[in-house]
mmCIF file of the N, C-alpha and C atoms, coordinates in Angstrom:
data_MODEL
# 
_entry.id   MODEL 
# 
loop_
_atom_site.group_PDB 
_atom_site.id 
_atom_site.type_symbol 
_atom_site.label_atom_id 
_atom_site.label_alt_id 
_atom_site.label_comp_id 
_atom_site.label_asym_id 
_atom_site.label_entity_id 
_atom_site.label_seq_id 
_atom_site.pdbx_PDB_ins_code 
_atom_site.Cartn_x 
_atom_site.Cartn_y 
_atom_site.Cartn_z 
_atom_site.occupancy 
_atom_site.B_iso_or_equiv 
_atom_site.pdbx_formal_charge 
_atom_site.auth_seq_id 
_atom_site.auth_comp_id 
_atom_site.auth_asym_id 
_atom_site.auth_atom_id 
_atom_site.pdbx_PDB_model_num 
ATOM 1   N N  . UNK A 1 1  ? -40.757 -10.268 0.893  1.00 0.00 ? 1  UNK A N  1 
ATOM 2   C CA . UNK A 1 1  ? -39.484 -9.735  1.345  1.00 0.00 ? 1  UNK A CA 1 
ATOM 3   C C  . UNK A 1 1  ? -39.280 -8.344  0.746  1.00 0.00 ? 1  UNK A C  1 
ATOM 4   N N  . UNK A 1 2  ? -38.900 -7.407  1.565  1.00 0.00 ? 2  UNK A N  1 
ATOM 5   C CA . UNK A 1 2  ? -38.719 -6.028  1.137  1.00 0.00 ? 2  UNK A CA 1 
ATOM 6   C C  . UNK A 1 2  ? -37.304 -5.806  0.607  1.00 0.00 ? 2  UNK A C  1 
ATOM 7   N N  . UNK A 1 3  ? -37.182 -5.074  -0.473 1.00 0.00 ? 3  UNK A N  1 
ATOM 8   C CA . UNK A 1 3  ? -35.862 -4.773  -1.036 1.00 0.00 ? 3  UNK A CA 1 
ATOM 9   C C  . UNK A 1 3  ? -35.217 -3.624  -0.268 1.00 0.00 ? 3  UNK A C  1 
ATOM 10  N N  . UNK A 1 4  ? -33.909 -3.686  -0.155 1.00 0.00 ? 4  UNK A N  1 
ATOM 11  C CA . UNK A 1 4  ? -33.169 -2.624  0.519  1.00 0.00 ? 4  UNK A CA 1 
ATOM 12  C C  . UNK A 1 4  ? -32.862 -1.503  -0.459 1.00 0.00 ? 4  UNK A C  1 
ATOM 13  N N  . UNK A 1 5  ? -32.852 -0.307  0.045  1.00 0.00 ? 5  UNK A N  1 
ATOM 14  C CA . UNK A 1 5  ? -32.490 0.838   -0.793 1.00 0.00 ? 5  UNK A CA 1 
ATOM 15  C C  . UNK A 1 5  ? -30.989 0.775   -1.089 1.00 0.00 ? 5  UNK A C  1 
ATOM 16  N N  . UNK A 1 6  ? -30.529 1.460   -2.113 1.00 0.00 ? 6  UNK A N  1 
ATOM 17  C CA . UNK A 1 6  ? -29.090 1.464   -2.415 1.00 0.00 ? 6  UNK A CA 1 
ATOM 18  C C  . UNK A 1 6  ? -28.246 1.962   -1.240 1.00 0.00 ? 6  UNK A C  1 
ATOM 19  N N  . UNK A 1 7  ? -28.751 2.944   -0.527 1.00 0.00 ? 7  UNK A N  1 
ATOM 20  C CA . UNK A 1 7  ? -28.010 3.463   0.629  1.00 0.00 ? 7  UNK A CA 1 
ATOM 21  C C  . UNK A 1 7  ? -27.902 2.408   1.728  1.00 0.00 ? 7  UNK A C  1 
ATOM 22  N N  . UNK A 1 8  ? -28.994 1.686   1.974  1.00 0.00 ? 8  UNK A N  1 
ATOM 23  C CA . UNK A 1 8  ? -28.976 0.636   2.996  1.00 0.00 ? 8  UNK A CA 1 
ATOM 24  C C  . UNK A 1 8  ? -28.055 -0.502  2.578  1.00 0.00 ? 8  UNK A C  1 
ATOM 25  N N  . UNK A 1 9  ? -28.058 -0.834  1.282  1.00 0.00 ? 9  UNK A N  1 
ATOM 26  C CA . UNK A 1 9  ? -27.154 -1.884  0.794  1.00 0.00 ? 9  UNK A CA 1 
ATOM 27  C C  . UNK A 1 9  ? -25.699 -1.476  0.961  1.00 0.00 ? 9  UNK A C  1 
ATOM 28  N N  . UNK A 1 10 ? -25.398 -0.209  0.677  1.00 0.00 ? 10 UNK A N  1 
ATOM 29  C CA . UNK A 1 10 ? -24.025 0.275   0.851  1.00 0.00 ? 10 UNK A CA 1 
ATOM 30  C C  . UNK A 1 10 ? -23.614 0.231   2.315  1.00 0.00 ? 10 UNK A C  1 
ATOM 31  N N  . UNK A 1 11 ? -24.500 0.655   3.194  1.00 0.00 ? 11 UNK A N  1 
ATOM 32  C CA . UNK A 1 11 ? -24.205 0.626   4.626  1.00 0.00 ? 11 UNK A CA 1 
ATOM 33  C C  . UNK A 1 11 ? -23.999 -0.806  5.106  1.00 0.00 ? 11 UNK A C  1 
ATOM 34  N N  . UNK A 1 12 ? -24.806 -1.716  4.616  1.00 0.00 ? 12 UNK A N  1 
ATOM 35  C CA . UNK A 1 12 ? -24.661 -3.120  4.986  1.00 0.00 ? 12 UNK A CA 1 
ATOM 36  C C  . UNK A 1 12 ? -23.336 -3.682  4.482  1.00 0.00 ? 12 UNK A C  1 
ATOM 37  N N  . UNK A 1 13 ? -22.946 -3.326  3.268  1.00 0.00 ? 13 UNK A N  1 
ATOM 38  C CA . UNK A 1 13 ? -21.679 -3.798  2.709  1.00 0.00 ? 13 UNK A CA 1 
ATOM 39  C C  . UNK A 1 13 ? -20.500 -3.275  3.528  1.00 0.00 ? 13 UNK A C  1 
ATOM 40  N N  . UNK A 1 14 ? -20.535 -2.008  3.895  1.00 0.00 ? 14 UNK A N  1 
ATOM 41  C CA . UNK A 1 14 ? -19.460 -1.433  4.711  1.00 0.00 ? 14 UNK A CA 1 
ATOM 42  C C  . UNK A 1 14 ? -19.412 -2.115  6.076  1.00 0.00 ? 14 UNK A C  1 
ATOM 43  N N  . UNK A 1 15 ? -20.560 -2.351  6.673  1.00 0.00 ? 15 UNK A N  1 
ATOM 44  C CA . UNK A 1 15 ? -20.607 -3.023  7.975  1.00 0.00 ? 15 UNK A CA 1 
ATOM 45  C C  . UNK A 1 15 ? -20.036 -4.434  7.883  1.00 0.00 ? 15 UNK A C  1 
ATOM 46  N N  . UNK A 1 16 ? -20.358 -5.148  6.827  1.00 0.00 ? 16 UNK A N  1 
ATOM 47  C CA . UNK A 1 16 ? -19.827 -6.505  6.661  1.00 0.00 ? 16 UNK A CA 1 
ATOM 48  C C  . UNK A 1 16 ? -18.314 -6.499  6.492  1.00 0.00 ? 16 UNK A C  1 
ATOM 49  N N  . UNK A 1 17 ? -17.793 -5.551  5.739  1.00 0.00 ? 17 UNK A N  1 
ATOM 50  C CA . UNK A 1 17 ? -16.340 -5.460  5.559  1.00 0.00 ? 17 UNK A CA 1 
ATOM 51  C C  . UNK A 1 17 ? -15.664 -5.127  6.887  1.00 0.00 ? 17 UNK A C  1 
ATOM 52  N N  . UNK A 1 18 ? -16.227 -4.193  7.640  1.00 0.00 ? 18 UNK A N  1 
ATOM 53  C CA . UNK A 1 18 ? -15.650 -3.847  8.941  1.00 0.00 ? 18 UNK A CA 1 
ATOM 54  C C  . UNK A 1 18 ? -15.657 -5.030  9.898  1.00 0.00 ? 18 UNK A C  1 
ATOM 55  N N  . UNK A 1 19 ? -16.732 -5.782  9.905  1.00 0.00 ? 19 UNK A N  1 
ATOM 56  C CA . UNK A 1 19 ? -16.801 -6.969  10.761 1.00 0.00 ? 19 UNK A CA 1 
ATOM 57  C C  . UNK A 1 19 ? -15.793 -8.014  10.298 1.00 0.00 ? 19 UNK A C  1 
ATOM 58  N N  . UNK A 1 20 ? -15.680 -8.206  8.983  1.00 0.00 ? 20 UNK A N  1 
ATOM 59  C CA . UNK A 1 20 ? -14.750 -9.203  8.448  1.00 0.00 ? 20 UNK A CA 1 
ATOM 60  C C  . UNK A 1 20 ? -13.307 -8.871  8.814  1.00 0.00 ? 20 UNK A C  1 
ATOM 61  N N  . UNK A 1 21 ? -12.953 -7.589  8.817  1.00 0.00 ? 21 UNK A N  1 
ATOM 62  C CA . UNK A 1 21 ? -11.600 -7.203  9.202  1.00 0.00 ? 21 UNK A CA 1 
ATOM 63  C C  . UNK A 1 21 ? -11.450 -7.105  10.715 1.00 0.00 ? 21 UNK A C  1 
ATOM 64  N N  . UNK A 1 22 ? -12.486 -6.718  11.400 1.00 0.00 ? 22 UNK A N  1 
ATOM 65  C CA . UNK A 1 22 ? -12.407 -6.497  12.836 1.00 0.00 ? 22 UNK A CA 1 
ATOM 66  C C  . UNK A 1 22 ? -12.330 -7.766  13.658 1.00 0.00 ? 22 UNK A C  1 
ATOM 67  N N  . UNK A 1 23 ? -13.027 -8.808  13.247 1.00 0.00 ? 23 UNK A N  1 
ATOM 68  C CA . UNK A 1 23 ? -13.025 -10.047 14.035 1.00 0.00 ? 23 UNK A CA 1 
ATOM 69  C C  . UNK A 1 23 ? -11.628 -10.644 14.184 1.00 0.00 ? 23 UNK A C  1 
ATOM 70  N N  . UNK A 1 24 ? -10.855 -10.817 13.126 1.00 0.00 ? 24 UNK A N  1 
ATOM 71  C CA . UNK A 1 24 ? -9.517  -11.386 13.317 1.00 0.00 ? 24 UNK A CA 1 
ATOM 72  C C  . UNK A 1 24 ? -8.562  -10.458 14.069 1.00 0.00 ? 24 UNK A C  1 
ATOM 73  N N  . UNK A 1 25 ? -8.800  -9.157  14.012 1.00 0.00 ? 25 UNK A N  1 
ATOM 74  C CA . UNK A 1 25 ? -7.879  -8.205  14.628 1.00 0.00 ? 25 UNK A CA 1 
ATOM 75  C C  . UNK A 1 25 ? -8.222  -7.863  16.070 1.00 0.00 ? 25 UNK A C  1 
ATOM 76  N N  . UNK A 1 26 ? -9.337  -8.353  16.581 1.00 0.00 ? 26 UNK A N  1 
ATOM 77  C CA . UNK A 1 26 ? -9.764  -7.953  17.921 1.00 0.00 ? 26 UNK A CA 1 
ATOM 78  C C  . UNK A 1 26 ? -8.771  -8.384  18.997 1.00 0.00 ? 26 UNK A C  1 
ATOM 79  N N  . UNK A 1 27 ? -8.061  -9.474  18.793 1.00 0.00 ? 27 UNK A N  1 
ATOM 80  C CA . UNK A 1 27 ? -7.078  -9.920  19.778 1.00 0.00 ? 27 UNK A CA 1 
ATOM 81  C C  . UNK A 1 27 ? -5.846  -9.041  19.837 1.00 0.00 ? 27 UNK A C  1 
ATOM 82  N N  . UNK A 1 28 ? -5.586  -8.285  18.789 1.00 0.00 ? 28 UNK A N  1 
ATOM 83  C CA . UNK A 1 28 ? -4.403  -7.433  18.762 1.00 0.00 ? 28 UNK A CA 1 
ATOM 84  C C  . UNK A 1 28 ? -4.592  -6.123  19.518 1.00 0.00 ? 28 UNK A C  1 
ATOM 85  N N  . UNK A 1 29 ? -5.813  -5.800  19.882 1.00 0.00 ? 29 UNK A N  1 
ATOM 86  C CA . UNK A 1 29 ? -6.066  -4.528  20.542 1.00 0.00 ? 29 UNK A CA 1 
ATOM 87  C C  . UNK A 1 29 ? -5.451  -4.456  21.930 1.00 0.00 ? 29 UNK A C  1 
ATOM 88  N N  . UNK A 1 30 ? -5.370  -5.566  22.612 1.00 0.00 ? 30 UNK A N  1 
ATOM 89  C CA . UNK A 1 30 ? -4.842  -5.566  23.978 1.00 0.00 ? 30 UNK A CA 1 
ATOM 90  C C  . UNK A 1 30 ? -3.383  -5.995  24.046 1.00 0.00 ? 30 UNK A C  1 
ATOM 91  N N  . UNK A 1 31 ? -2.888  -6.647  23.010 1.00 0.00 ? 31 UNK A N  1 
ATOM 92  C CA . UNK A 1 31 ? -1.509  -7.125  23.016 1.00 0.00 ? 31 UNK A CA 1 
ATOM 93  C C  . UNK A 1 31 ? -0.526  -6.018  22.672 1.00 0.00 ? 31 UNK A C  1 
ATOM 94  N N  . UNK A 1 32 ? 0.587   -5.943  23.387 1.00 0.00 ? 32 UNK A N  1 
ATOM 95  C CA . UNK A 1 32 ? 1.580   -4.912  23.071 1.00 0.00 ? 32 UNK A CA 1 
ATOM 96  C C  . UNK A 1 32 ? 2.332   -5.263  21.789 1.00 0.00 ? 32 UNK A C  1 
ATOM 97  N N  . UNK A 1 33 ? 2.763   -4.267  21.092 1.00 0.00 ? 33 UNK A N  1 
ATOM 98  C CA . UNK A 1 33 ? 3.560   -4.481  19.891 1.00 0.00 ? 33 UNK A CA 1 
ATOM 99  C C  . UNK A 1 33 ? 5.011   -4.728  20.257 1.00 0.00 ? 33 UNK A C  1 
ATOM 100 N N  . UNK A 1 34 ? 5.815   -5.092  19.292 1.00 0.00 ? 34 UNK A N  1 
ATOM 101 C CA . UNK A 1 34 ? 7.240   -5.275  19.560 1.00 0.00 ? 34 UNK A CA 1 
ATOM 102 C C  . UNK A 1 34 ? 7.861   -3.956  20.040 1.00 0.00 ? 34 UNK A C  1 
ATOM 103 N N  . UNK A 1 35 ? 8.834   -4.016  20.924 1.00 0.00 ? 35 UNK A N  1 
ATOM 104 C CA . UNK A 1 35 ? 9.384   -2.782  21.484 1.00 0.00 ? 35 UNK A CA 1 
ATOM 105 C C  . UNK A 1 35 ? 10.044  -1.876  20.446 1.00 0.00 ? 35 UNK A C  1 
ATOM 106 N N  . UNK A 1 36 ? 10.569  -2.413  19.367 1.00 0.00 ? 36 UNK A N  1 
ATOM 107 C CA . UNK A 1 36 ? 11.234  -1.582  18.359 1.00 0.00 ? 36 UNK A CA 1 
ATOM 108 C C  . UNK A 1 36 ? 10.247  -0.752  17.552 1.00 0.00 ? 36 UNK A C  1 
ATOM 109 N N  . UNK A 1 37 ? 8.994   -1.120  17.521 1.00 0.00 ? 37 UNK A N  1 
ATOM 110 C CA . UNK A 1 37 ? 8.015   -0.442  16.681 1.00 0.00 ? 37 UNK A CA 1 
ATOM 111 C C  . UNK A 1 37 ? 7.613   0.936   17.199 1.00 0.00 ? 37 UNK A C  1 
ATOM 112 N N  . UNK A 1 38 ? 7.749   1.171   18.465 1.00 0.00 ? 38 UNK A N  1 
ATOM 113 C CA . UNK A 1 38 ? 7.167   2.372   19.055 1.00 0.00 ? 38 UNK A CA 1 
ATOM 114 C C  . UNK A 1 38 ? 7.681   3.666   18.448 1.00 0.00 ? 38 UNK A C  1 
ATOM 115 N N  . UNK A 1 39 ? 8.960   3.857   18.396 1.00 0.00 ? 39 UNK A N  1 
ATOM 116 C CA . UNK A 1 39 ? 9.492   5.120   17.910 1.00 0.00 ? 39 UNK A CA 1 
ATOM 117 C C  . UNK A 1 39 ? 9.741   5.158   16.425 1.00 0.00 ? 39 UNK A C  1 
ATOM 118 N N  . UNK A 1 40 ? 10.063  4.021   15.846 1.00 0.00 ? 40 UNK A N  1 
ATOM 119 C CA . UNK A 1 40 ? 10.407  3.994   14.426 1.00 0.00 ? 40 UNK A CA 1 
ATOM 120 C C  . UNK A 1 40 ? 9.270   4.496   13.550 1.00 0.00 ? 40 UNK A C  1 
ATOM 121 N N  . UNK A 1 41 ? 8.073   4.051   13.831 1.00 0.00 ? 41 UNK A N  1 
ATOM 122 C CA . UNK A 1 41 ? 6.945   4.427   12.974 1.00 0.00 ? 41 UNK A CA 1 
ATOM 123 C C  . UNK A 1 41 ? 6.606   5.912   13.092 1.00 0.00 ? 41 UNK A C  1 
ATOM 124 N N  . UNK A 1 42 ? 7.052   6.550   14.159 1.00 0.00 ? 42 UNK A N  1 
ATOM 125 C CA . UNK A 1 42 ? 6.817   7.983   14.313 1.00 0.00 ? 42 UNK A CA 1 
ATOM 126 C C  . UNK A 1 42 ? 7.934   8.814   13.696 1.00 0.00 ? 42 UNK A C  1 
ATOM 127 N N  . UNK A 1 43 ? 9.158   8.299   13.748 1.00 0.00 ? 43 UNK A N  1 
ATOM 128 C CA . UNK A 1 43 ? 10.311  9.068   13.286 1.00 0.00 ? 43 UNK A CA 1 
ATOM 129 C C  . UNK A 1 43 ? 10.543  8.908   11.786 1.00 0.00 ? 43 UNK A C  1 
ATOM 130 N N  . UNK A 1 44 ? 10.283  7.739   11.221 1.00 0.00 ? 44 UNK A N  1 
ATOM 131 C CA . UNK A 1 44 ? 10.563  7.514   9.796  1.00 0.00 ? 44 UNK A CA 1 
ATOM 132 C C  . UNK A 1 44 ? 9.886   8.531   8.887  1.00 0.00 ? 44 UNK A C  1 
ATOM 133 N N  . UNK A 1 45 ? 8.594   8.812   9.038  1.00 0.00 ? 45 UNK A N  1 
ATOM 134 C CA . UNK A 1 45 ? 7.980   9.807   8.140  1.00 0.00 ? 45 UNK A CA 1 
ATOM 135 C C  . UNK A 1 45 ? 8.610   11.190  8.273  1.00 0.00 ? 45 UNK A C  1 
ATOM 136 N N  . UNK A 1 46 ? 9.000   11.560  9.479  1.00 0.00 ? 46 UNK A N  1 
ATOM 137 C CA . UNK A 1 46 ? 9.645   12.859  9.664  1.00 0.00 ? 46 UNK A CA 1 
ATOM 138 C C  . UNK A 1 46 ? 10.980  12.911  8.936  1.00 0.00 ? 46 UNK A C  1 
ATOM 139 N N  . UNK A 1 47 ? 11.729  11.816  8.992  1.00 0.00 ? 47 UNK A N  1 
ATOM 140 C CA . UNK A 1 47 ? 13.025  11.782  8.309  1.00 0.00 ? 47 UNK A CA 1 
ATOM 141 C C  . UNK A 1 47 ? 12.846  11.838  6.801  1.00 0.00 ? 47 UNK A C  1 
ATOM 142 N N  . UNK A 1 48 ? 11.859  11.126  6.283  1.00 0.00 ? 48 UNK A N  1 
ATOM 143 C CA . UNK A 1 48 ? 11.608  11.141  4.838  1.00 0.00 ? 48 UNK A CA 1 
ATOM 144 C C  . UNK A 1 48 ? 11.167  12.532  4.396  1.00 0.00 ? 48 UNK A C  1 
ATOM 145 N N  . UNK A 1 49 ? 10.300  13.175  5.174  1.00 0.00 ? 49 UNK A N  1 
ATOM 146 C CA . UNK A 1 49 ? 9.867   14.530  4.836  1.00 0.00 ? 49 UNK A CA 1 
ATOM 147 C C  . UNK A 1 49 ? 11.022  15.524  4.888  1.00 0.00 ? 49 UNK A C  1 
ATOM 148 N N  . UNK A 1 50 ? 12.025  15.228  5.702  1.00 0.00 ? 50 UNK A N  1 
ATOM 149 C CA . UNK A 1 50 ? 13.198  16.095  5.792  1.00 0.00 ? 50 UNK A CA 1 
ATOM 150 C C  . UNK A 1 50 ? 14.185  15.827  4.661  1.00 0.00 ? 50 UNK A C  1 
ATOM 151 N N  . UNK A 1 51 ? 13.897  14.831  3.805  1.00 0.00 ? 51 UNK A N  1 
ATOM 152 C CA . UNK A 1 51 ? 14.758  14.553  2.662  1.00 0.00 ? 51 UNK A CA 1 
ATOM 153 C C  . UNK A 1 51 ? 15.652  13.345  2.812  1.00 0.00 ? 51 UNK A C  1 
ATOM 154 N N  . UNK A 1 52 ? 15.628  12.686  3.953  1.00 0.00 ? 52 UNK A N  1 
ATOM 155 C CA . UNK A 1 52 ? 16.441  11.487  4.142  1.00 0.00 ? 52 UNK A CA 1 
ATOM 156 C C  . UNK A 1 52 ? 15.830  10.313  3.392  1.00 0.00 ? 52 UNK A C  1 
ATOM 157 N N  . UNK A 1 53 ? 16.689  9.393   2.952  1.00 0.00 ? 53 UNK A N  1 
ATOM 158 C CA . UNK A 1 53 ? 16.224  8.208   2.241  1.00 0.00 ? 53 UNK A CA 1 
ATOM 159 C C  . UNK A 1 53 ? 16.452  6.968   3.095  1.00 0.00 ? 53 UNK A C  1 
ATOM 160 N N  . UNK A 1 54 ? 15.443  6.090   3.182  1.00 0.00 ? 54 UNK A N  1 
ATOM 161 C CA . UNK A 1 54 ? 15.616  4.850   3.940  1.00 0.00 ? 54 UNK A CA 1 
ATOM 162 C C  . UNK A 1 54 ? 16.763  4.025   3.364  1.00 0.00 ? 54 UNK A C  1 
ATOM 163 N N  . UNK A 1 55 ? 17.514  3.384   4.229  1.00 0.00 ? 55 UNK A N  1 
ATOM 164 C CA . UNK A 1 55 ? 18.643  2.512   3.914  1.00 0.00 ? 55 UNK A CA 1 
ATOM 165 C C  . UNK A 1 55 ? 19.833  3.269   3.340  1.00 0.00 ? 55 UNK A C  1 
ATOM 166 N N  . UNK A 1 56 ? 19.734  4.572   3.180  1.00 0.00 ? 56 UNK A N  1 
ATOM 167 C CA . UNK A 1 56 ? 20.899  5.373   2.832  1.00 0.00 ? 56 UNK A CA 1 
ATOM 168 C C  . UNK A 1 56 ? 21.247  6.280   4.003  1.00 0.00 ? 56 UNK A C  1 
ATOM 169 N N  . UNK A 1 57 ? 20.268  7.001   4.491  1.00 0.00 ? 57 UNK A N  1 
ATOM 170 C CA . UNK A 1 57 ? 20.495  7.936   5.585  1.00 0.00 ? 57 UNK A CA 1 
ATOM 171 C C  . UNK A 1 57 ? 20.144  7.349   6.951  1.00 0.00 ? 57 UNK A C  1 
ATOM 172 N N  . UNK A 1 58 ? 19.308  6.347   6.974  1.00 0.00 ? 58 UNK A N  1 
ATOM 173 C CA . UNK A 1 58 ? 18.973  5.671   8.226  1.00 0.00 ? 58 UNK A CA 1 
ATOM 174 C C  . UNK A 1 58 ? 18.594  4.231   7.912  1.00 0.00 ? 58 UNK A C  1 
ATOM 175 N N  . UNK A 1 59 ? 18.822  3.360   8.881  1.00 0.00 ? 59 UNK A N  1 
ATOM 176 C CA . UNK A 1 59 ? 18.568  1.931   8.694  1.00 0.00 ? 59 UNK A CA 1 
ATOM 177 C C  . UNK A 1 59 ? 17.075  1.653   8.780  1.00 0.00 ? 59 UNK A C  1 
ATOM 178 N N  . UNK A 1 60 ? 16.575  1.023   7.748  1.00 0.00 ? 60 UNK A N  1 
ATOM 179 C CA . UNK A 1 60 ? 15.153  0.665   7.696  1.00 0.00 ? 60 UNK A CA 1 
ATOM 180 C C  . UNK A 1 60 ? 15.074  -0.830  7.424  1.00 0.00 ? 60 UNK A C  1 
ATOM 181 N N  . UNK A 1 61 ? 14.708  -1.608  8.438  1.00 0.00 ? 61 UNK A N  1 
ATOM 182 C CA . UNK A 1 61 ? 14.757  -3.067  8.347  1.00 0.00 ? 61 UNK A CA 1 
ATOM 183 C C  . UNK A 1 61 ? 13.491  -3.695  7.800  1.00 0.00 ? 61 UNK A C  1 
ATOM 184 N N  . UNK A 1 62 ? 12.495  -2.908  7.433  1.00 0.00 ? 62 UNK A N  1 
ATOM 185 C CA . UNK A 1 62 ? 11.202  -3.456  7.042  1.00 0.00 ? 62 UNK A CA 1 
ATOM 186 C C  . UNK A 1 62 ? 10.925  -3.256  5.568  1.00 0.00 ? 62 UNK A C  1 
ATOM 187 N N  . UNK A 1 63 ? 11.830  -3.610  4.702  1.00 0.00 ? 63 UNK A N  1 
ATOM 188 C CA . UNK A 1 63 ? 11.581  -3.534  3.269  1.00 0.00 ? 63 UNK A CA 1 
ATOM 189 C C  . UNK A 1 63 ? 12.440  -2.530  2.637  1.00 0.00 ? 63 UNK A C  1 
# 
């Protein structure tokens, strides 16, 4: 049996991690997200960068 080089071992480890995370998430690629998620995730970072604070300047229901 031939030993793998460190680079090949690293590539194999990364591939295994991607497969481990990708298999359970593959069903979510075609499913739509909740309707409230669409704009909030785009606007919240802009508001924070402008100096607004979540739950003080705007309602943030996710923590």
